[in-house]
C-alpha positions as CSV (number, residue, x, y, z in Angstrom):
1,M,-42.8,-11.4,-9.7
2,K,-42.6,-8.0,-11.4
3,Y,-39.7,-5.5,-10.3
4,T,-39.6,-1.7,-10.1
5,Y,-36.1,-0.3,-10.1
6,F,-36.0,3.2,-8.2
7,S,-32.4,4.7,-8.8
8,S,-30.3,7.8,-9.7
9,I,-28.3,8.3,-12.9
10,K,-25.1,6.2,-13.2
11,S,-27.0,3.2,-11.5
12,G,-26.6,0.3,-13.9
13,K,-29.9,0.5,-15.7
14,F,-28.3,-0.6,-19.1
15,Q,-26.7,-3.8,-17.6
16,L,-30.0,-4.6,-15.4
17,R,-32.0,-4.2,-18.9
18,S,-29.4,-6.4,-20.6
19,N,-29.8,-9.1,-17.8
20,F,-33.7,-9.1,-18.1
21,W,-33.3,-9.3,-21.9
22,M,-30.8,-12.3,-21.6
23,N,-33.5,-14.1,-19.3
24,R,-36.3,-13.2,-21.8
25,K,-38.1,-11.0,-19.6
26,S,-40.1,-7.7,-20.6
27,C,-38.8,-4.1,-19.7
28,A,-39.9,-0.5,-19.5
29,F,-37.5,2.4,-19.4
30,L,-39.0,5.8,-18.7
31,S,-37.1,9.1,-19.6
32,Q,-34.8,10.6,-17.2
33,I,-35.4,14.2,-18.1
34,N,-38.5,16.0,-19.8
35,P,-40.1,15.5,-22.2
36,L,-41.7,12.4,-20.8
37,W,-41.5,9.0,-23.0
38,T,-40.9,5.5,-22.6
39,I,-39.2,2.7,-24.5
40,M,-40.5,-0.8,-23.7
41,S,-39.5,-4.4,-24.8
42,K,-41.3,-7.7,-24.8
43,P,-40.1,-11.2,-25.9
44,V,-41.7,-12.4,-29.1
45,G,-40.1,-15.8,-30.0
46,V,-36.3,-15.2,-30.4
47,L,-37.0,-11.4,-31.0
48,D,-37.9,-8.6,-28.8
49,K,-40.7,-6.2,-29.8
50,L,-39.7,-2.7,-28.9
51,T,-42.6,-0.2,-28.3
52,W,-42.1,3.7,-27.8
53,Y,-44.8,6.1,-26.3
54,W,-44.6,9.7,-26.3
55,V,-47.1,12.7,-26.4
56,G,-46.7,14.8,-29.5
57,S,-47.3,18.5,-29.7
58,N,-50.9,17.8,-30.6
59,E,-51.4,16.4,-27.0
60,K,-52.0,13.0,-28.6
61,L,-50.4,9.8,-27.4
62,Q,-48.2,8.5,-30.2
63,T,-46.5,5.1,-30.5
64,Y,-44.1,3.3,-32.7
65,N,-43.0,-0.4,-32.7
66,H,-39.9,-2.4,-33.9
67,F,-38.6,-5.8,-33.7
68,I,-35.1,-6.6,-32.8
69,D,-32.7,-9.6,-32.0
70,T,-31.3,-8.5,-28.8
71,R,-29.0,-11.7,-28.3
72,D,-25.9,-10.1,-29.7
73,K,-26.6,-6.5,-28.3
74,L,-26.5,-7.2,-24.3
75,T,-23.2,-5.4,-23.9
76,D,-23.3,-3.1,-27.2
77,G,-23.7,0.4,-26.1
78,R,-25.0,1.6,-29.4
79,F,-28.2,-0.1,-28.4
80,W,-28.7,1.9,-25.0
81,E,-31.9,3.4,-24.2
82,M,-31.8,6.4,-26.4
83,W,-31.4,4.1,-29.5
84,F,-34.0,4.4,-32.3
85,P,-34.3,2.4,-35.4
86,K,-34.9,5.4,-37.5
87,P,-31.8,7.8,-37.8
88,D,-32.2,11.5,-37.0
89,P,-33.1,13.2,-40.4
90,V,-30.6,16.0,-39.7
91,T,-27.6,14.4,-37.8
92,G,-28.1,10.8,-39.0
93,N,-27.7,9.5,-35.4
94,P,-29.6,6.5,-34.4
95,F,-31.0,8.4,-31.3
96,I,-34.7,9.0,-30.7
97,N,-35.7,12.6,-31.7
98,R,-37.7,14.3,-29.0
99,D,-38.3,17.7,-30.7
100,D,-41.9,17.0,-31.0
101,F,-42.4,15.4,-27.6
102,I,-44.1,17.1,-24.8
103,T,-44.6,16.3,-21.1
104,H,-48.4,15.7,-20.7
105,E,-51.0,13.7,-18.6
106,N,-52.2,11.9,-21.7
107,F,-49.0,10.1,-21.5
108,Y,-50.8,7.9,-18.6
109,Q,-53.0,6.5,-21.1
110,C,-50.0,3.9,-21.7
111,A,-49.7,3.2,-17.9
112,D,-51.3,-0.2,-18.0
113,D,-48.8,-1.4,-20.7
114,I,-45.9,0.0,-18.8
115,L,-47.1,-1.5,-15.6
116,S,-47.5,-5.0,-17.3
117,R,-43.7,-5.2,-17.7
118,D,-41.4,-7.4,-15.7
119,L,-39.0,-4.4,-15.0
120,I,-39.7,-0.7,-14.8
121,T,-36.8,1.6,-14.6
122,N,-37.1,5.5,-13.7
123,P,-40.5,4.8,-12.1
124,F,-40.7,8.4,-10.5
125,N,-42.2,9.4,-13.7
126,L,-45.2,7.3,-13.0
127,L,-45.7,9.3,-9.8
128,G,-45.7,12.7,-11.8
129,Y,-42.1,13.7,-10.9
130,T,-40.6,14.3,-14.5
131,N,-37.8,16.6,-13.8
132,Q,-34.3,15.7,-14.3
133,L,-33.6,12.5,-12.4
134,G,-31.9,13.3,-9.0
135,S,-31.8,16.9,-9.7
136,K,-32.2,19.5,-7.1
137,K,-35.4,20.7,-8.5
138,M,-36.9,17.0,-8.6
139,I,-35.8,16.5,-4.9
140,Q,-37.4,19.8,-4.0
141,N,-40.6,18.8,-5.7
142,M,-40.8,15.5,-3.9
143,Q,-40.2,17.2,-0.5
144,Q,-43.1,19.4,-1.2
145,K,-45.1,16.8,-2.8
146,K,-45.6,18.9,-5.9
147,P,-45.4,16.6,-9.0
148,K,-45.4,18.3,-12.2
149,L,-48.2,15.9,-13.6
150,N,-51.3,14.1,-11.7
151,P,-51.2,10.4,-12.4
152,P,-54.1,8.2,-12.1
153,D,-54.7,6.9,-8.5
154,F,-54.4,3.3,-9.7
155,I,-50.6,3.6,-10.7
156,I,-49.7,3.9,-6.9
157,K,-51.8,1.0,-5.9
158,E,-50.0,-1.1,-8.8
159,L,-46.5,0.0,-7.6
160,R,-47.3,-1.2,-4.2
161,K,-47.9,-4.7,-5.4
162,R,-44.5,-5.0,-7.2
163,R,-41.2,-5.8,-5.6
164,N,-39.6,-2.4,-5.4
165,I,-35.9,-2.0,-5.4
166,V,-33.9,1.0,-4.5
167,A,-30.3,1.1,-6.0
168,Y,-27.4,2.7,-4.1
169,K,-23.5,3.0,-4.4
170,E,-21.4,1.9,-1.7
171,N,-18.0,2.7,-3.5
172,I,-18.2,6.4,-3.8
173,E,-14.8,6.7,-5.4
174,H,-16.0,4.4,-8.2
175,L,-19.2,6.4,-8.6
176,A,-16.8,9.5,-8.9
177,Y,-14.8,7.7,-11.6
178,N,-17.9,6.8,-13.5
179,F,-18.8,10.5,-13.7
180,F,-15.4,11.8,-14.6
181,A,-14.7,9.1,-17.3
182,D,-18.1,9.5,-18.8
183,M,-17.6,10.7,-22.4
184,D,-20.4,13.1,-22.2
185,M,-18.7,14.9,-19.1
186,M,-15.3,15.6,-21.1
187,N,-16.3,19.1,-21.6
188,H,-17.9,19.9,-18.3
189,S,-15.9,21.7,-15.5
190,V,-14.6,19.7,-12.7
191,E,-16.8,21.6,-10.2
192,S,-19.9,20.9,-12.2
193,V,-19.2,17.4,-12.2
194,C,-18.7,17.4,-8.6
195,D,-22.0,19.0,-8.1
196,Y,-23.5,16.0,-10.4
197,I,-21.8,13.4,-8.1
198,N,-23.0,15.2,-4.8
199,S,-26.6,15.5,-6.2
200,T,-26.5,11.9,-7.1
201,I,-25.4,10.8,-3.6
202,K,-28.1,13.0,-2.0
203,F,-30.7,11.5,-4.2
204,Q,-29.8,7.9,-3.5
205,K,-30.2,8.7,0.2
206,F,-33.5,10.5,-0.3
207,M,-35.2,7.9,-2.4
208,P,-36.4,5.7,0.7
209,T,-37.8,8.8,2.0
210,I,-40.2,9.6,-0.6
211,L,-41.3,5.9,-1.1
212,D,-42.3,5.8,2.5
213,E,-44.2,8.8,2.3
214,Y,-46.2,7.2,-0.6
215,G,-46.6,3.9,1.3
216,I,-44.5,1.9,-1.1
217,E,-42.4,-0.8,0.3
218,Y,-38.9,-1.4,-1.1
219,E,-35.6,-3.1,-0.3
220,M,-32.2,-1.6,-0.9
221,F,-29.8,-3.0,-3.4
222,S,-26.1,-2.4,-3.5
223,L,-24.6,-1.7,-6.8
224,D,-21.1,-3.2,-5.5
225,T,-22.2,-6.0,-3.7
226,G,-25.8,-6.8,-4.5
227,D,-26.8,-10.2,-6.1
228,Y,-28.5,-9.6,-9.3
229,S,-29.8,-13.1,-9.7
230,K,-31.1,-13.4,-6.1
231,T,-32.8,-10.1,-6.1
232,F,-34.4,-10.0,-9.5
233,G,-35.0,-13.8,-9.8
234,L,-32.7,-14.4,-12.8
235,D,-31.4,-17.6,-13.8
236,K,-28.5,-15.9,-15.8
237,V,-26.5,-12.9,-15.2
238,L,-24.0,-11.0,-16.9
239,P,-20.6,-10.4,-15.3
240,R,-20.7,-7.4,-13.0
241,D,-18.1,-5.6,-15.0
242,S,-19.5,-6.3,-18.3
243,S,-20.6,-2.7,-18.9
244,D,-18.0,-1.1,-16.9
245,T,-16.2,0.6,-20.0
246,T,-19.6,0.8,-22.2
247,F,-20.0,4.5,-21.5
248,T,-16.5,5.5,-20.1
249,R,-13.1,6.2,-21.3
250,D,-9.8,6.6,-19.0
251,H,-8.8,10.1,-19.7
252,P,-5.4,11.1,-18.8
253,D,-6.5,13.4,-15.9
254,T,-9.3,11.2,-14.8
255,T,-7.5,9.7,-11.6
256,E,-6.6,13.2,-10.5
257,K,-10.2,14.6,-10.8
258,V,-11.4,11.7,-8.8
259,K,-8.9,12.3,-6.1
260,Y,-9.9,15.8,-6.0
261,F,-13.5,15.0,-5.6
262,M,-12.7,12.3,-2.8
263,D,-10.5,14.8,-1.0
264,K,-13.6,17.3,-0.9
265,Y,-16.1,14.5,0.0
266,H,-13.9,13.1,2.8
267,T,-13.4,16.7,4.1
268,L,-17.3,17.4,4.0
269,C,-18.1,14.1,5.8
């Protein structure tokens, strides 16, 4: 069985990929914001072959391959989805440099390779929706059925054959904590982070609607109580909290900010 993971940001994609790595299964992660690109993995013996695809400014599909031993990297945040084996020539950071990437329909030349993977995350790109994942603009485009790109018809047919999982968060307070404790959110205002959280909640509730419209059957998966082993057919799974602190740090005012959001959230509800 092949799986497709429809989700928002802050929805456990790193841990899910690690679980698939541990079970020696292949993965494809598509970008969460323009430009469009993908990083894929496939077991080759004890190693994993990583493959990147993107469309360059010349409008041609580009690719890069690298072999890596993932066994000691399952909970290592340095090897998140933005990791790239060639450091940035300017900053020296091991992050993928997307300056020459563009969002173009030639990207779908690698669709067969993506669809061959056991797990696909951020699959809305395969339907042509490449805006920031879960943003107001993405939801608006989905409601109007106006994707940025026009993907080949066979993609939807193939997605309908997969086991499609829609992730959602029951524990809203923990979701809020994950945002406010995120190291990348430290310099954002409280109100802007609240907007991110509200958009994420709205998107999680909206995802089933768009899948219904495309005739893609799905099942819901709780990030708080869902059974990873049963839902994804995995023999081994990491502890649910294994990546809880991978991308977060408990700042002195985190608890206060979470309380502020929850007070507003309960008032609106």
